[in-house]
C-alpha positions in Angstrom: 104.2 190.4 131.5 104.9 188.5 134.7 108.1 189.7 136.4 108.1 193.1 134.6 107.2 196.0 136.8 106.6 199.4 135.2 107.6 201.3 138.4 111.3 200.2 138.1 111.2 198.0 141.2 113.0 194.7 140.8 110.9 192.9 143.5 108.1 190.6 142.5 104.7 190.8 144.2 103.3 187.5 145.6 100.8 187.4 142.8 103.6 187.3 140.2 105.2 184.2 141.6 104.0 180.8 140.2 102.2 178.5 142.5 102.2 174.8 142.3 99.9 172.2 143.7 102.1 169.3 144.9 99.4 166.7 144.4 98.8 167.8 140.8 102.5 167.8 140.1 102.9 164.3 141.5 100.0 163.1 139.3 101.5 164.7 136.3 104.9 163.0 137.0 103.0 159.6 137.4 101.4 160.2 134.0 104.9 160.7 132.5 106.2 157.5 134.0 103.2 155.5 132.9 103.5 156.9 129.4 107.2 156.2 129.2 106.7 152.7 130.6 103.9 151.9 128.1 105.9 153.3 125.2 109.0 151.3 126.3 106.9 148.1 126.2 105.5 149.0 122.8 108.9 150.0 121.5 110.4 146.8 122.9 107.8 144.7 121.1 108.3 146.5 117.8 112.1 146.3 118.1 111.9 142.6 118.9 109.5 141.9 116.0 111.8 143.9 113.6 114.8 142.1 115.0 116.7 145.1 116.2 119.7 144.2 118.4 122.7 146.0 119.8 123.2 149.7 118.9 120.1 149.7 116.6 117.9 148.7 119.5 119.2 151.6 121.6 118.9 154.1 118.8 115.3 153.0 118.2 114.6 153.3 121.9 115.8 156.9 122.1 113.8 157.7 119.0 110.7 156.3 120.6 111.4 158.3 123.8 112.0 161.5 121.7 108.6 161.0 120.0 107.1 160.3 123.4 108.6 163.6 124.8 107.2 165.6 121.9 103.8 163.9 122.4 103.8 164.8 126.1 104.8 168.4 125.3 102.1 168.6 122.6 99.5 167.2 125.1 100.5 170.0 127.6 99.9 172.5 124.8 103.6 173.4 124.4 103.4 175.4 127.7 104.7 173.0 130.4 105.2 175.5 133.2 101.6 175.2 134.5 102.0 171.5 134.8 105.7 170.8 135.5 108.6 172.5 137.3 111.0 172.4 134.3 111.6 171.1 130.8 113.9 168.4 132.2 111.0 166.7 133.9 109.0 166.2 130.7 112.0 165.4 128.5 114.4 163.3 130.6 112.6 161.8 133.6 111.9 158.1 133.3 114.1 157.4 130.3 116.5 155.1 132.2 113.7 153.2 133.9 112.0 152.7 130.5 115.3 151.4 129.1 115.3 148.5 131.6 111.7 147.7 130.5 112.8 147.8 126.8 115.8 145.5 127.3 113.7 143.0 129.3 110.9 143.0 126.7 113.4 142.4 123.9 115.1 139.6 125.8 111.8 137.9 126.4 110.8 138.2 122.7 114.1 136.9 121.5 113.9 133.9 123.9 110.4 133.2 122.7 111.4 133.3 119.0 114.4 131.0 119.6 112.3 128.3 121.3 
């Protein structure tokens, strides 16, 4: 097991330390942002069609983002460490940016239906 040394020494050898490619990590983060933005648009359209407003809209948004997070984790094979630095990146990054997309999409749909 990585980090476990049979000789009793607590130091890690260079081969035990994880290595990350910065370009690949950046591409993975872009994929998360694109996925969250797309799901925010889809969630906003669905919420607008169903007529969700107020608190229901935000609960629906966070439900969509939770499903998106689970989907991204499943796509990574439930082992995120080869692809991301931490769980926080795949679970929380991009949620607030997507919230702005959701609110603007719902506002546009509501204005379109009221016309």
